[in-house]
N, C-alpha and C positions, 0 to 999 in steps of 0.2 A: 703189493702184488701188481703185475701188469694186467691191465684190462684186456680182455680178449673179445674178439667178435667172430661169430660163425658166419660164414658167407657161402653163397651159391654162385659159381661162376661157370659159364660155358666156354671152354677152351678147346682148341684142336688137340685130339688125342696124341697125334705125332709130336706136337710141341711139348706136351707134358711128359710123354714117354722119353723123348730125347733128353729133356732137362733132368729127369730123374736118373736116367742112365749115366749122364754126365756127372751129376752130383754124387751118385752112389747112395742117395738118401731116399726116404719115403716122400710122398706127395707134400705133406704139411711142411716138413723141414725144407724141401726143395723150393716151395713157394715163399717161405720166410726168407730164405737166403737170397732169392731172386729180388724180393722187395727191399731187403737191406742193401744189396748191390745197386739197385736203381737209385735209392735214396742217397747212397754214398757218391754215385756218379753225378747226380744233379747237384749235390753240395760242392763237389770238386769243381764243377763247371763254374759255379758262382765264385769260388775262390780264385780260379784261374782268370776270370774276368777282371778281377781287381789288379792283376799283374804286379803284385808287390805294393800296391797302394792301399792305404787305409784312410778313408775320408776323415779329416780332422786331426789325425795323428801327427802329421808333419808340423802343424802349427803348435801343438802341445809339447813336442819333444825335439831335442836336437842331439846330434851325436856327441858333442863335447860333454853335455850333461849326463848322458848315458854312461860315458866312460869315466866320470869323476871318481867313482868308488872302486875302481880297478887299478891295478898296477900291471904294467907290460914289460916284457924283457926287450932286448935289442932287436928281436925279430918280430915284435908286435904280438907275441903270444901272451895271453892272460896268465899272470903268476899268482894273483890274489884277487 
């Protein structure tokens, strides 16, 4: 089961009301979704910062080895 925490927060009423109106949900679900969205956005920023790079991966793998177990047709499409 997910551990829950009860919190007290002082937030501007217009901010909460606008978010609830936008989400169409109650206060708790609106806050949960906002926190999920925030976490997702921050994780996405980290991934974008890598810009296709994965530290250490380039030294461990090369394209030829990755393709060894595949067969390609004349157009370069994987057939097996």
